[in-house]
C-alpha positions in Angstrom: 284.9 115.4 -138.5 287.1 118.0 -136.5 287.2 121.5 -137.7 290.2 122.9 -139.6 291.2 125.0 -136.6 291.0 122.0 -134.3 293.2 120.0 -136.6 295.8 122.7 -136.7 295.7 123.1 -132.9 296.1 119.4 -132.4 299.2 119.4 -134.5 300.6 122.3 -132.5 299.6 121.1 -129.1 298.7 117.4 -128.7 297.2 117.0 -125.1 295.5 113.9 -123.6 292.1 113.7 -121.9 288.9 115.7 -122.3 290.3 118.8 -120.8 293.4 118.5 -123.1 291.1 118.2 -126.1 289.1 121.2 -125.1 292.3 123.3 -124.6 293.6 122.3 -128.0 290.3 123.1 -129.7 289.6 126.4 -127.8 289.8 129.7 -129.6 292.3 131.4 -127.3 292.6 134.4 -129.6 289.6 135.8 -127.8 291.5 135.8 -124.4 294.5 137.6 -123.0 296.6 134.5 -123.8 296.3 135.0 -127.5 296.3 132.3 -130.2 297.7 128.9 -129.0 300.4 128.9 -131.7 302.1 131.9 -130.0 302.3 130.4 -126.5 305.8 130.1 -125.0 307.4 126.8 -124.4 307.3 127.2 -120.6 303.5 127.6 -120.7 303.2 124.6 -123.0 305.3 122.5 -120.6 303.3 123.6 -117.6 300.0 122.8 -119.3 301.3 119.4 -120.4 302.3 118.8 -116.7 298.9 119.6 -115.2 296.9 117.8 -118.0 298.7 114.5 -117.2 298.4 114.9 -113.4 295.7 113.0 -111.5 295.6 115.8 -108.9 293.1 118.6 -109.5 295.2 121.5 -110.9 294.3 124.8 -112.7 296.3 127.6 -114.2 295.1 131.2 -113.6 296.8 133.2 -116.3 297.4 136.9 -116.3 295.8 139.5 -114.0 292.3 138.4 -115.0 293.0 134.7 -114.2 292.1 133.0 -117.4 291.5 129.3 -116.4 293.2 126.2 -117.9 292.7 123.0 -115.9 292.9 119.2 -116.1 290.3 116.5 -116.0 290.6 116.1 -112.2 289.8 119.7 -111.7 286.9 119.4 -114.2 285.3 116.8 -111.9 285.8 119.2 -109.0 284.2 122.1 -111.0 281.0 120.2 -111.4 278.3 121.9 -113.5 280.7 124.9 -114.2 282.7 122.6 -116.6 283.3 123.1 -119.5 282.2 126.7 -119.6 284.8 127.7 -116.9 287.7 126.6 -119.2 289.1 129.7 -120.9 287.0 132.0 -118.7 288.1 134.6 -116.2 288.1 132.9 -112.8 286.4 135.8 -111.0 283.5 135.6 -113.4 283.2 131.8 -113.3 283.5 131.6 -109.5 281.9 134.9 -108.3 281.3 133.6 -104.8 285.1 133.4 -104.2 286.1 136.3 -106.5 287.9 138.2 -103.7 289.8 135.2 -102.6 291.0 134.4 -106.2 292.0 138.0 -106.8 294.2 137.9 -103.7 296.0 134.7 -104.7 296.5 136.0 -108.3 298.1 139.1 -107.0 300.4 137.1 -104.7 301.4 134.7 -107.5 302.1 137.5 -110.1 304.4 139.0 -107.4 306.4 135.8 -107.6 305.3 134.4 -104.2 303.6 131.2 -103.2 300.8 130.7 -100.7 299.3 127.6 -99.1 296.0 127.0 -97.3 295.1 124.0 -95.2 291.5 123.0 -94.7 290.2 126.4 -96.0 286.4 126.6 -95.5 284.6 128.0 -98.6 281.0 128.2 -99.9 280.9 127.1 -103.6 278.1 126.9 -106.1 279.0 123.8 -108.1 275.9 121.8 -108.8 273.1 124.3 -108.8 273.2 125.0 -105.0 275.4 126.4 -102.4 277.8 123.9 -100.8 280.0 124.4 -97.8 283.4 122.7 -98.5 286.9 122.5 -97.1 289.9 122.7 -99.4 293.7 122.3 -99.1 295.1 124.8 -101.7 298.6 125.5 -102.9 299.3 128.5 -105.2 302.7 129.0 -107.0 303.8 131.5 -109.7 304.0 130.3 -113.3 307.1 131.7 -115.1 307.5 132.5 -118.8 310.7 131.8 -120.8 312.3 134.8 -119.3 311.5 133.6 -115.7 308.9 136.3 -115.2 305.6 135.5 -113.4 302.7 135.3 -116.0 300.2 133.3 -113.9 299.4 131.1 -110.9 299.4 127.3 -110.7 296.7 126.1 -108.2 296.9 122.6 -106.8 293.4 121.8 -105.3 292.6 119.0 -102.9 289.1 118.8 -101.4 289.2 117.7 -97.8 285.5 118.1 -97.0 285.0 114.5 -96.2 288.0 114.3 -94.0 287.1 117.5 -92.1 283.5 116.4 -91.6 284.6 113.0 -90.4 287.1 114.6 -87.9 284.4 117.0 -86.7 282.0 114.1 -86.2 284.7 112.2 -84.3 285.4 115.2 -82.1 281.6 115.6 -81.5 281.3 111.9 -80.7 284.2 112.2 -78.2 282.6 115.3 -76.7 279.3 113.5 -76.4 280.9 110.5 -74.8 282.7 112.8 -72.4 279.5 114.6 -71.6 277.6 111.3 -71.0 280.6 110.1 -68.8 280.5 113.3 -66.8 276.7 113.3 -66.4 276.4 109.6 -65.6 274.8 108.8 -62.2 277.3 107.5 -59.6 281.0 107.7 -59.9 283.2 106.4 -62.9 286.9 106.3 -63.7 289.1 104.7 -66.4 292.4 103.3 -65.2 295.3 102.5 -67.6 298.0 99.8 -67.3 299.1 97.6 -64.4 299.9 100.7 -62.3 296.3 101.8 -62.6 296.9 105.3 -63.8 293.8 107.6 -64.0 292.9 108.4 -67.6 289.4 109.7 -67.0 287.3 110.5 -64.0 283.7 111.9 -63.9 282.2 114.5 -61.6 280.8 111.8 -59.4 284.2 110.4 -58.8 285.7 113.8 -58.1 282.9 114.4 -55.6 283.7 111.1 -53.8 287.5 111.9 -53.5 287.2 115.6 -52.6 287.8 117.0 -56.0 291.5 116.1 -56.1 293.4 116.3 -59.4 294.2 112.6 -60.1 294.4 112.5 -63.9 297.7 111.0 -65.0 298.5 109.6 -61.6 298.6 106.1 -60.3 295.9 105.2 -57.7 298.5 104.5 -55.0 300.0 108.0 -55.6 296.7 109.9 -56.1 294.8 108.2 -53.2 297.5 107.1 -50.7 294.9 106.6 -48.0 293.4 103.5 -49.8 296.7 101.6 -49.3 296.1 98.8 -47.0 292.3 98.8 -47.4 292.4 96.0 -50.0 291.3 98.0 -53.1 294.7 98.0 -54.8 294.9 94.2 -54.4 291.4 93.9 -56.0 292.6 96.0 -58.9 295.7 93.9 -59.4 293.6 90.7 -59.3 291.1 92.0 -61.9 294.0 93.2 -64.2 295.9 89.9 -64.0 292.9 87.5 -64.1 290.6 89.4 -66.4 287.6 88.6 -64.1 285.3 91.5 -63.1 284.6 92.3 -59.5 281.3 93.5 -57.9 280.6 94.4 -54.3 277.8 96.1 -52.4 277.9 98.4 -49.3 281.7 98.2 -49.1 283.4 100.5 -46.6 286.2 102.8 -47.7 288.0 105.5 -45.8 288.8 108.6 -47.9 290.5 111.9 -47.0 288.0 114.2 -48.7 289.8 117.5 -47.9 293.5 118.1 -47.2 293.4 118.9 -43.5 290.4 116.7 -42.6 290.7 113.2 -41.0 289.7 110.2 -43.0 285.9 109.8 -43.6 284.2 106.4 -43.8 281.9 106.0 -46.9 279.8 103.1 -48.1 279.9 102.2 -51.8 278.5 99.8 -54.3 281.5 99.0 -56.6 282.3 97.3 -59.9 285.7 96.8 -61.6 285.5 95.8 -65.3 288.6 94.8 -67.3 289.2 96.8 -70.5 290.7 94.8 -73.4 292.5 95.9 -76.5 291.6 94.6 -80.0 293.9 91.6 -79.5 292.2 90.6 -76.3 294.9 91.7 -73.9 293.9 93.7 -70.8 295.0 97.4 -70.9 293.0 98.9 -68.1 290.1 98.8 -65.7 286.8 100.6 -65.8 285.6 101.6 -62.4 281.9 102.2 -61.7 280.0 102.6 -58.5 277.5 104.4 -56.3 278.1 106.2 -53.0 275.3 104.6 -50.8 276.5 106.2 -47.5 273.3 108.3 -47.3 271.1 105.2 -47.9 272.9 103.2 -45.2 272.6 106.2 -42.8 268.9 106.6 -43.7 268.3 102.9 -43.1 270.0 103.0 -39.7 268.0 106.1 -38.9 264.8 104.4 -40.0 265.5 101.5 -37.7 266.2 103.8 -34.8 263.1 105.8 -35.7 261.0 102.6 -35.9 262.1 101.8 -32.3 261.2 105.3 -31.2 257.9 105.1 -33.1 256.9 101.8 -31.5 257.6 103.3 -28.1 255.5 106.4 -29.0 252.7 104.3 -30.5 252.2 102.4 -27.3 251.1 105.6 -25.6 248.4 106.4 -28.3 244.7 105.5 -27.7 244.3 104.6 -31.4 245.1 101.2 -32.9 248.6 101.3 -34.5 250.1 98.5 -36.6 253.0 97.8 -38.9 253.5 95.6 -41.9 256.3 94.2 -43.9 256.6 95.3 -47.6 254.8 92.1 -48.7 251.7 93.1 -46.6 252.1 90.6 -43.7 251.4 92.5 -40.4 254.1 91.9 -37.8 253.5 94.5 -35.0 250.5 96.0 -33.1 250.4 98.4 -30.2 248.8 97.5 -26.9 245.4 99.2 -27.6 244.8 96.7 -30.4 245.2 93.7 -28.1 243.2 95.4 -25.3 240.3 96.1 -27.8 240.3 92.7 -29.5 241.2 90.5 -26.5 243.8 88.6 -28.6 247.3 87.9 -27.4 250.5 89.1 -29.0 251.3 86.9 -32.1 247.7 85.9 -32.8 247.1 88.8 -35.2 250.5 88.6 -37.0 250.6 87.7 -40.8 247.0 87.5 -41.9 245.6 86.8 -38.5 244.3 90.3 -38.2 241.4 89.3 -40.6 239.7 87.5 -37.7 238.9 90.9 -36.2 237.1 92.1 -39.3 233.3 91.6 -39.8 232.6 88.7 -42.2 230.6 91.0 -44.5 233.6 93.4 -44.7 236.5 90.9 -44.8 236.7 90.2 -48.5 236.6 93.9 -49.6 239.1 94.9 -46.9 241.6 92.2 -48.0 241.1 93.1 -51.7 241.7 96.8 -51.1 244.9 96.0 -49.1 246.2 93.9 -52.0 245.5 96.8 -54.4 247.4 99.3 -52.2 250.4 96.9 -51.9 250.5 96.4 -55.7 250.3 100.1 -56.4 252.3 101.4 -53.5 249.6 103.9 -52.6 247.8 104.8 -49.4 245.5 102.2 -48.0 242.1 103.5 -46.7 239.1 101.4 -45.9 236.1 101.6 -43.5 235.1 98.3 -41.9 233.7 96.9 -38.7 236.1 95.4 -36.1 235.0 92.8 -33.5 235.5 93.9 -29.9 236.5 91.5 -27.1 232.8 91.4 -25.9 231.6 90.4 -29.4 230.3 93.8 -30.5 231.3 95.3 -33.8 232.3 98.9 -34.2 233.1 100.9 -37.3 236.7 101.9 -37.8 238.6 103.9 -40.5 241.9 102.0 -41.4 244.7 104.0 -43.0 248.2 102.8 -43.9 251.1 104.7 -45.4 254.1 103.2 -47.2 257.5 104.1 -45.7 260.1 104.4 -48.5 263.9 104.5 -48.9 265.5 107.4 -50.8 265.6 105.0 -53.8 261.8 104.8 -53.6 261.5 101.2 -52.5 259.0 100.4 -49.7 260.6 99.2 -46.4 257.5 99.2 -44.1 253.8 100.0 -43.9 252.5 102.0 -40.9 248.7 101.8 -40.3 246.1 103.1 -37.8 242.5 102.1 -37.0 240.3 105.0 -35.9 236.9 104.5 -34.2 234.2 106.2 -36.4 231.2 104.4 -35.0 229.4 107.6 -33.9 230.0 109.2 -37.3 228.6 106.2 -39.1 225.5 106.3 -36.9 225.0 110.0 -37.7 225.5 109.4 -41.4 222.8 106.7 -41.3 220.5 109.1 -39.6 221.3 111.8 -42.3 220.7 109.2 -45.0 217.3 108.5 -43.6 216.5 112.3 -43.5 217.6 112.6 -47.2 215.4 109.6 -48.0 212.4 111.4 -46.4 213.2 114.6 -48.4 213.7 112.5 -51.6 210.3 110.9 -51.1 208.2 113.8 -49.9 209.5 116.9 -51.9 207.5 118.2 -54.9 210.7 118.9 -56.7 211.7 116.4 -59.3 215.0 114.7 -58.3 217.0 112.3 -60.4 220.5 110.8 -61.0 221.6 110.2 -64.6 224.6 109.1 -66.6 226.5 112.0 -68.2 225.1 110.9 -71.5 221.5 111.5 -70.2 220.1 108.1 -69.2 218.1 108.2 -66.0 219.5 106.0 -63.1 217.1 106.9 -60.3 214.1 109.2 -59.8 212.1 110.3 -56.8 208.3 109.9 -56.4 207.7 113.5 -57.5 208.0 112.4 -61.1 204.9 110.4 -60.7 203.0 113.1 -58.9 203.9 115.9 -61.3 204.2 114.1 -64.7 202.4 110.8 -64.1 205.3 108.5 -64.9 206.3 105.5 -62.7 209.8 104.0 -62.3 209.2 101.5 -65.1 208.6 104.4 -67.6 211.7 106.4 -66.5 214.6 104.2 -65.4 217.0 103.4 -68.2 215.2 105.9 -70.5 217.0 108.8 -72.1 216.0 112.3 -70.7 215.2 113.5 -74.2 212.2 111.1 -74.4 210.3 113.3 -72.0 211.3 116.8 -73.3 209.0 118.8 -75.6 210.4 118.6 -79.2 210.6 122.4 -79.4 213.0 122.4 -76.4 215.4 119.8 -77.8 218.1 122.5 -78.6 218.0 123.6 -74.9 218.3 120.0 -73.9 221.4 119.6 -76.0 223.1 122.4 -74.0 222.0 120.8 -70.7 223.5 117.4 -71.9 226.7 119.1 -72.9 227.0 120.5 -69.4 226.4 117.1 -67.9 229.4 115.7 -69.9 231.8 117.9 -67.8 232.5 117.6 -64.1 231.1 120.5 -62.0 227.9 122.6 -61.7 225.8 122.8 -64.8 224.2 126.1 -66.1 220.5 126.3 -65.1 218.0 125.5 -67.8 214.2 125.5 -68.3 212.7 122.7 -70.2 209.1 121.8 -71.0 208.4 118.1 -70.1 205.6 116.1 -71.6 203.5 114.5 -69.0 202.0 111.0 -69.4 198.7 112.7 -70.2 200.3 114.9 -72.8 200.3 118.0 -70.7 203.4 120.3 -70.9 205.0 121.3 -67.7 207.8 123.9 -67.4 210.6 122.6 -65.2 213.5 124.8 -64.0 216.5 122.5 -63.7 219.7 122.7 -61.5 222.3 120.1 -61.9 225.8 119.0 -60.9 228.1 116.3 -62.2 230.4 114.3 -60.0 232.4 111.6 -61.7 230.2 109.5 -64.0 226.9 110.7 -62.4 224.9 113.9 -62.9 222.5 114.9 -60.1 219.4 116.8 -61.2 216.8 118.9 -59.3 213.8 120.3 -61.2 211.1 122.7 -59.9 207.6 123.1 -61.6 207.5 126.8 -62.6 204.6 126.5 -65.0 202.2 128.8 -63.1 205.0 131.3 -62.4 205.8 131.5 -66.1 202.1 131.9 -67.0 201.9 134.8 -64.6 205.1 136.4 -66.0 203.8 136.1 -69.5 200.6 137.8 -68.5 202.6 140.6 -66.9 204.8 141.0 -70.0 201.6 141.2 -72.2 200.2 143.8 -70.0 203.4 145.9 -70.1 203.6 145.4 -73.9 200.0 146.7 -74.3 200.8 149.7 -72.1 203.9 150.4 -74.3 201.8 150.0 -77.5 199.2 152.4 -76.1 201.9 154.9 -75.2 203.5 154.5 -78.6 200.3 154.9 -80.6 199.2 157.8 -78.5 202.4 159.6 -79.1 202.4 158.9 -82.8 198.8 160.0 -83.2 199.6 163.3 -81.3 202.6 164.2 -83.4 201.2 163.1 -86.8 197.9 165.0 -86.2 200.0 168.1 -85.6 202.0 167.4 -88.8 198.9 166.6 -90.9 197.2 169.7 -89.7 200.1 171.8 -90.8 200.3 170.1 -94.3 196.5 170.0 -94.8 196.0 173.6 -93.7 198.8 174.9 -95.9 197.4 173.1 -99.0 193.9 174.5 -98.3 195.2 178.0 -97.9 197.2 177.6 -101.2 194.1 176.5 -103.0 192.1 179.6 -101.7 195.0 182.0 -102.6 195.1 180.7 -106.1 191.3 181.1 -106.5 191.6 184.7 -105.2 194.5 185.5 -107.5 197.0 186.1 -104.6 199.7 183.7 -106.1 202.5 185.8 -104.6 201.6 184.5 -101.1 201.7 180.9 -102.1 205.4 180.3 -101.4 205.0 181.0 -97.7 202.4 178.3 -97.2 204.2 175.8 -99.5 207.3 176.3 -97.3 205.2 175.6 -94.2 203.9 172.4 -95.8 207.5 171.4 -96.7 208.7 172.0 -93.2 205.9 169.9 -91.8 206.9 167.1 -94.3 210.5 167.3 -92.9 209.1 166.9 -89.4 207.2 163.9 -90.5 210.3 162.5 -92.1 212.3 163.0 -88.9 209.5 161.4 -86.8 209.4 158.4 -89.1 213.2 158.1 -89.0 213.1 158.0 -85.2 210.3 155.4 -85.2 212.3 153.2 -87.6 215.4 153.6 -85.5 213.5 152.6 -82.4 212.0 149.6 -84.2 215.5 148.7 -85.6 214.1 148.7 -89.2 215.8 151.8 -90.6 218.2 151.2 -93.5 221.7 151.3 -92.2 224.7 152.0 -94.5 227.0 150.0 -92.2 230.7 149.8 -92.9 234.1 149.9 -91.2 234.4 153.4 -89.8 237.1 155.3 -87.9 235.1 156.4 -84.8 237.8 158.9 -83.7 237.5 160.6 -87.1 233.7 160.7 -86.9 233.8 162.2 -83.3 236.6 164.7 -84.0 234.8 165.9 -87.1 231.8 166.9 -85.0 233.7 169.1 -82.6 232.8 172.5 -84.4 229.1 171.5 -84.8 228.9 170.4 -81.1 230.5 173.7 -79.9 228.1 175.8 -81.9 225.1 173.7 -80.7 226.1 173.5 -77.0 226.9 177.2 -76.5 229.5 178.9 -74.3 228.1 177.7 -71.0 229.1 174.1 -71.7 232.8 173.1 -71.5 233.2 170.5 -74.2 236.1 168.0 -73.7 237.0 165.5 -76.4 239.0 162.4 -75.3 239.6 160.2 -78.4 242.1 157.6 -77.3 244.8 156.5 -79.8 244.7 153.1 -81.5 240.9 152.8 -81.2 239.7 150.0 -83.5 237.5 150.7 -86.5 233.8 150.0 -85.8 231.2 148.4 -88.0 228.5 151.1 -88.1 226.6 153.8 -90.1 228.6 157.0 -89.7 225.6 159.3 -90.3 223.5 157.5 -87.7 226.4 157.6 -85.3 226.7 161.4 -85.7 223.0 161.8 -85.2 223.2 159.6 -82.0 226.1 161.6 -80.6 224.4 164.9 -81.4 221.1 163.8 -79.7 223.1 162.6 -76.6 225.0 165.9 -76.5 221.8 168.0 -76.7 220.2 165.9 -73.9 223.3 166.4 -71.8 223.2 170.2 -72.5 219.5 170.3 -71.4 220.5 168.5 -68.2 223.0 171.3 -67.3 220.8 174.5 -67.4 223.4 176.3 -65.3 226.3 175.1 -67.5 228.8 172.3 -66.9 231.2 169.9 -68.5 230.4 167.5 -71.4 233.0 164.8 -72.1 232.9 162.7 -75.2 235.3 159.8 -75.1 236.2 156.9 -77.4 238.0 153.6 -76.3 238.3 149.9 -77.0 236.2 147.5 -74.9 235.9 143.8 -74.4 232.6 142.3 -73.1 233.2 138.9 -71.7 230.9 135.8 -71.3 230.0 136.8 -67.8 228.8 140.3 -68.8 226.9 138.9 -71.8 225.1 136.4 -69.6 224.0 139.3 -67.3 222.7 141.5 -70.2 220.2 140.4 -72.8 221.0 140.7 -76.5 224.7 141.2 -75.8 227.2 139.0 -77.6 230.7 138.6 -76.0 233.5 140.1 -78.0 235.4 143.2 -79.0 233.6 146.6 -79.2 234.4 150.3 -79.7 232.9 152.4 -76.9 231.6 156.0 -77.3 230.8 157.6 -74.0 228.9 160.9 -73.5 229.2 162.2 -69.9 227.8 165.3 -68.3 227.9 166.9 -64.9 224.2 167.7 -64.9 221.1 166.9 -62.8 221.3 163.1 -63.3 218.5 160.6 -63.3 216.7 158.6 -60.7 216.7 154.8 -61.1 213.0 155.0 -62.1 213.8 157.4 -64.9 216.8 155.3 -66.0 214.5 152.2 -66.3 212.2 154.1 -68.7 214.7 156.2 -70.5 214.7 154.1 -73.7 210.8 153.8 -73.9 209.3 155.5 -76.9 207.7 158.9 -76.2 209.0 158.9 -72.7 210.4 162.3 -71.8 211.0 164.4 -68.7 210.9 167.6 -70.7 207.9 170.0 -70.7 205.2 169.5 -73.4 206.4 170.7 -76.8 210.1 170.5 -76.0 210.8 166.9 -77.0 209.2 164.0 -78.8 210.5 161.3 -76.4 212.0 159.4 -79.3 215.6 160.6 -79.0 217.0 157.9 -76.7 214.7 155.2 -78.0 216.1 156.0 -81.5 219.7 155.6 -80.2 218.7 152.4 -78.5 217.3 151.0 -81.7 220.4 152.1 -83.7 222.7 150.4 -81.2 220.7 147.1 -81.2 220.3 147.1 -85.0 224.1 147.6 -85.3 224.6 144.4 -83.1 225.9 146.7 -80.4 224.9 147.7 -76.8 224.0 150.8 -74.8 224.2 151.5 -71.0 223.2 154.4 -68.8 225.2 155.2 -65.6 223.6 158.1 -63.6 223.5 159.5 -60.2 221.1 162.3 -59.1 222.9 165.6 -58.6 226.2 164.3 -60.1 225.5 163.6 -63.7 225.0 160.9 -66.4 227.2 158.8 -68.7 225.6 157.1 -71.6 228.0 154.5 -73.2 227.4 153.3 -76.7 229.1 150.0 -77.7 229.6 149.3 -81.4 231.0 146.0 -82.8 234.7 146.1 -83.8 235.1 145.9 -87.6 237.5 143.3 -88.9 238.8 145.6 -91.7 240.2 149.1 -91.9 237.8 152.0 -92.1 236.6 153.0 -95.5 237.1 156.4 -97.1 234.2 158.7 -96.4 231.8 159.2 -99.4 230.9 162.7 -100.6 227.3 163.5 -100.0 227.2 166.9 -101.8 224.6 167.2 -104.6 225.9 169.1 -107.6 223.8 170.5 -110.5 222.4 167.3 -112.1 223.1 167.0 -115.8 220.4 165.8 -118.1 220.1 162.3 -119.4 221.2 161.0 -122.8 218.1 159.1 -123.7 218.8 156.1 -121.5 215.8 153.9 -120.6 214.8 153.7 -116.9 212.2 151.1 -115.7 210.2 152.3 -112.6 208.3 149.7 -110.5 206.5 151.4 -107.7 203.1 150.5 -106.3 202.4 153.9 -104.7 200.9 156.0 -107.6 202.0 159.4 -106.2 205.6 158.3 -105.8 205.6 156.7 -109.2 204.2 159.9 -110.7 206.9 162.0 -109.1 209.8 159.7 -110.3 208.4 159.7 -113.8 208.2 163.5 -113.8 211.8 163.7 -112.9 212.8 161.3 -115.7 210.8 163.3 -118.3 212.3 166.6 -117.1 215.9 165.3 -117.4 215.4 163.7 -120.8 215.3 160.0 -120.0 213.0 157.4 -121.6 211.0 155.5 -119.0 208.8 152.4 -118.5 206.5 152.6 -115.5 204.7 149.7 -113.7 202.7 149.4 -110.5 203.7 145.8 -109.7 206.4 143.2 -110.6 204.0 141.0 -112.6 203.7 143.7 -115.3 207.4 144.5 -115.4 208.7 140.9 -115.6 207.7 140.3 -119.3 209.6 143.4 -120.4 212.7 142.4 -118.3 212.6 138.9 -120.0 212.4 140.5 -123.5 215.1 142.0 -125.6 213.8 145.5 -124.9 216.5 148.0 -123.7 216.6 148.8 -120.0 219.6 150.7 -118.6 218.4 151.1 -115.0 215.8 149.5 -112.8 214.3 151.8 -110.1 212.1 149.7 -107.8 210.5 150.0 -104.4 211.7 147.3 -101.9 208.2 146.6 -100.6 206.0 145.5 -103.5 203.0 143.1 -103.9 203.6 139.5 -104.9 207.4 139.7 -104.6 209.7 142.3 -103.0 212.1 144.5 -105.0 215.2 142.4 -104.1 213.6 139.3 -105.6 212.6 141.3 -108.7 216.2 142.5 -109.1 217.5 138.9 -108.8 215.0 137.7 -111.4 216.0 140.6 -113.8 219.8 140.0 -113.3 219.4 136.4 -114.2 218.5 137.6 -117.7 220.5 140.9 -117.6 223.6 140.3 -115.4 224.9 143.8 -115.8 221.6 145.6 -115.1 222.0 148.4 -112.6 219.4 148.6 -109.8 218.3 151.5 -107.6 216.1 150.5 -104.6 213.8 153.0 -102.9 212.4 152.2 -99.5 210.5 153.7 -96.6 210.3 150.5 -94.5 212.0 147.2 -95.4 213.0 144.8 -92.8 215.2 142.8 -95.1 217.1 145.9 -96.2 217.9 147.0 -92.7 221.7 146.8 -93.2 222.7 148.0 -96.7 226.0 146.1 -96.8 224.1 142.8 -96.4 221.4 143.8 -98.9 223.2 145.4 -101.8 225.4 143.8 -104.4 227.6 145.2 -107.2 225.9 148.1 -109.2 223.1 148.3 -106.6 222.3 151.5 -104.6 219.5 152.5 -102.2 217.5 155.7 -101.4 215.5 156.0 -98.3 212.0 157.6 -98.4 211.3 160.4 -98.1 213.9 161.8 -100.5 214.3 165.0 -102.4 213.8 164.9 -106.2 217.3 166.4 -106.6 218.7 163.5 -104.6 216.9 161.0 -106.8 218.0 162.8 -110.0 221.7 162.9 -108.8 221.7 159.2 -107.9 220.2 158.1 -111.2 222.8 160.2 -113.2 225.7 158.9 -111.1 224.7 155.3 -111.6 224.2 155.6 -115.3 227.5 157.5 -115.6 229.5 154.7 -114.0 230.7 152.0 -116.3 
């Protein structure tokens, strides 16, 4: 049932269609038009007109453009209908708000405006559409003939515009294809043969004359009398096409030049209208003047060539394109004893040795089919019956179009070379048979094709064991990964990287073979030398050097630790005597001496671990420039005034993956060494830069991976090092300083730090000119982390939390428990994991696990994993003095895990425990 208001409106304003119904039912009192009952007759009449029109129309009433439109416009409005009816046009069509505001102002001023194919972007169906519209805007007058709105007549011309654009584009493409076509083209209209279109090729042919719109006889008067106008008339009247090749035509190609003769291939094709009548002629052709000239030149050249070839000592012959020989120079007849004409066609084959004849003929047919150079070595019979080796070569002679017109061949006597090759082959056979090196050919996949007798002498295998077998069959199982690399190299053409493989002899004995190899085509050539005894000798030498280094290392450790132990033991003994004698006030001095000796022991251990690459590194992405620049004040104080310190931190240096503290220690050690090398003063330069170490560099330096690095260089102008000193500089306890002025572990510690960081270190030195030590650290893939604060504040006491301590060293465990008791923590102490596991698996409260990394039965990391399986949020503090698996903390620690390195101060331990328990 319609509403009461709808019924009233329908009586007042009866309009057809959906839009008419909506207008009649709409509450217009909410708009600037006011209630529908108060509308003037002129407005009603206008609305009745547009509602009944099949053309899209809309009224934009008042300055705000209130919209009233018909059903045709509703279809145009798309998804905006019916919400747009009764709305303000600038709100319903915001993308063309400025356009509509302009036409409203024009209409309200009593003027009209018309747009043809106006391009607009409209949002009609949920997306932006580019459309073209033809729009007419006229003022709408009230009963007093005053403008009160604008009538818009809307015709969408998008389809028509796009079709026209496509047609224009198609014509442009046709014109472009016409212009770019090979040869010359023209389109002639009517019986007078008027030029409608000519392409660039046609203009080139006629000297770029302007002929469009002109008849042929007027545009090209020089062709009158040459028969071409008559041909055009015949094609136009008969409707039969014409085609001719190598026709001559005389054209005046420039205004003042005489006529020029050209040769053309030509076609005339009649052009018909839809009814079948002929309306024009399509002209197509090719200027073949150059081809004709080339052919004439070739014929003249052939005559000259034949005259020249007669003077040559070599055999020279020529062939037709089909391969039948038809000309030989005089030396061929003199050599063979045959008469002219006897060798023509295929007669030349009678000169060829019967054993070579079939292959020579097959190769000639292959060259003819492919149009490629013919080359063949075969024996030719001399007039006295002797055969001599010749190299036959033939080249195809081509026209500009590419087609072959002739073949020209030569036979060159190579008999002496073949005899030398045979002698060389015999020499190679003798080397193949007598050498002790293993020689073989193999397929690129590794199957043996041939082997020399050395395989039998060195490994005991005969040909039946080897030929057809895969190389892997004879390689020690432990060397199979090396073999895979060798086989990968064999799969590519070219030299193969050298490789050493242990081969299993027939008697089970392992023999070390050093291989060199090269691949040519489908075959790999291998040469292997038995280096078993050489490697045994080298291993013995390395063992001797290792024992010497171990002796030097243990001697140095014993010397330094005896001094340290003497200081600690002596201080403890004196303290005990002082306590017995009641002289407690003197105890502190000797306790300080013992503490200092302990620090020396810690430093020595730190250096040993660094050298052995087993120190615990807190590696992360670090800004190396920031680390180096932060050391400047410390370095200046340490080096003194006689050393000119220069810092060269280059911009845009990558972050490095390293331990910042260890890097600072390394730089400080290098700076002190440099200072000591400049007793009279000098310049010390510390430089940072980016570096790339490529595959070639990595192959020349052991333990170096190719890639991107951050380089830190420390250079001095000091005394320098001899090559002998450089070779030993990284050895532990090696020092050139006087006794008591150095442990000899400084550079070895830096070397260990570099290698443990997956980096590299090099020394460049020249006696009397100075030394540069360059430290390469791997580039980090992320930005550098914020530096952590290492300051230890006053440690607050605990709040009764429970700490489990697992430590197999009683003294260390005693000290940790003492700290816990002093700070008010509850504690559980165990000497090994076996005793701690039941508690960790029980409901008992444990807030923090403090465990040594090196424990009996299982290590501390395994204990932590077991504990976290039951207690996922348990916090873990590892303490370690030596732990190979914990060498890099970032790889060892997980969330809520920390690490302390022995020896540590009790204050550091207390601060770490409090910090971990205070972190939620």
